[in-house]
Every structure is written in C-alpha cells, then in structure tokens.
C-alpha positions in Angstrom: 33.5 116.0 15.9 30.8 116.5 13.3 27.2 116.0 14.6 26.5 113.2 12.1 29.5 111.2 13.2 28.6 111.7 16.8 25.1 110.4 16.2 26.5 107.3 14.4 28.7 106.6 17.4 25.7 106.9 19.7 23.7 104.6 17.5 26.5 102.0 17.6 26.7 102.3 21.4 22.9 102.0 21.7 23.0 98.9 19.4 25.6 97.3 21.7 23.4 97.9 24.7 20.3 96.6 23.0 22.0 93.4 21.9 23.5 92.9 25.4 20.1 93.3 27.0 18.5 90.8 24.4 21.2 88.3 25.5 20.3 89.0 29.2 23.9 89.9 29.9 24.9 92.4 32.5 27.4 95.2 32.0 29.5 93.4 34.7 29.6 90.3 32.6 30.7 92.1 29.5 33.3 94.0 31.4 34.7 90.8 32.9 34.9 89.2 29.4 36.6 92.3 28.1 38.9 92.6 31.1 37.8 96.1 31.9 35.9 97.7 34.8 32.1 97.9 34.7 32.4 101.7 34.7 34.7 101.5 31.6 32.1 99.3 29.9 29.3 101.6 30.8 31.1 104.5 29.1 31.3 102.4 25.9 27.5 101.9 25.9 26.9 105.6 26.6 29.2 106.5 23.7 31.6 108.4 26.0 34.6 106.2 25.2 35.9 105.8 21.7 36.5 102.1 21.1 38.9 100.5 18.7 38.0 98.2 15.9 39.6 95.4 17.9 37.3 96.2 20.9 34.2 96.3 18.6 35.1 92.8 17.3 35.6 91.5 20.8 32.2 92.9 21.9 30.5 91.4 18.7 32.1 88.0 19.4 30.8 88.0 23.0 27.4 89.1 22.0 27.4 86.6 19.0 26.6 89.4 16.6 28.1 90.7 13.3 30.1 93.9 13.5 28.4 95.3 10.4 25.1 95.1 12.2 26.4 97.4 14.9 27.8 99.8 12.3 24.6 99.8 10.4 22.5 100.4 13.5 21.6 103.9 12.4 20.2 102.6 9.1 17.0 100.8 10.0 16.7 99.2 6.6 20.0 97.4 7.2 19.9 96.7 10.9 18.4 93.5 12.5 18.2 95.5 15.7 15.2 97.5 14.6 
C-alpha cells in the first residue's frame, strides 16, 4: 500500500477515535452498536482493519457525524475535527 494512502487511512481512524471521545462513548459502546467485539473495534481505530464503506457509514451514524468529515480528516482546511 502506498505511504500516502496508509497515512490517509490512519487519519480517518484517528478522526473516528477523536469523534468517539468527544461524544464520551467507549470503544465497548461502539462495538456493541456495530455488533462486533471491542478488540475488533479497537483495530478499526488503530487503522489495522480495513473497513467497508458500509461500516464507515454505520460509525458515522452512531457518532452523528458526516462521512465526508472523516474522509477529509487529513485536510485540516476541510475537517471540523481540527
């Protein structure tokens, strides 16, 4: 995987974590809502697990956030997470 792509994936994962923490949700809570284990969810936030677009939409819905904001997380001028 190209380095730039890997960095973007890590940025999305970090944005998910940041938003989860802002909402004061635990990893266990998100895992329960997604019907996965806490360990599996943790791997999403660490960028170890490739997630589907469907899963990204599920996470965005739970966190009440727009998917594009996660995708643009590596572009500070476009991201409300900055």
